[in-house]
C-alpha angles and dihedrals in degrees: 000000000000122000118195107181138111093237124029131163119212108189109203128190124209106282095028124102135196115220111202127193127187088017099142111142091013113139113224116198128181108222096179131006129005122301128197114211121195129178123206110257094008119115094207123104108206114200117190120199121195109301094015119124135197127191111216109240100184142070092221125103115284124209121198115195128178116231139198112235093256091053091059091054091048091051090054093050121018095018095057093045093049091048089056092045091243129148089230145098095071130090103234138108114292094016124116106240136176114191144179130209116224128186110254122205096185094241094116120081094221138022090244092055090048092054096043093049095041122122122168142057122338112230100208138000123202121190121182089347094306125112110235 
């Protein structure tokens, strides 16, 4: 499908993806939900939250994929480590792990929800086992 218009909406459900070609200079905006944007040959993972925008800066194929909140956190931790072939991104013995400590009020139903919705000061940061 080819869309030639200044403003187009592509509603995507979880599990669907939009594959865009010739998208350089196209502005992608998440209106609702979280969108993961990946560009062929580009090491960046672009995650758009509602209201966030990204202007495509490449001629390569672009894939836009809607995410659940927990999937965005997994991409930032386990997903990145797996893509690099590292035993990292998990908090378990023998695994490289960087971590942060956040205050928790108990109002979130899961730890993932608490991290995704967090805004405020981080209490502690540990990188390679050292407090920084």
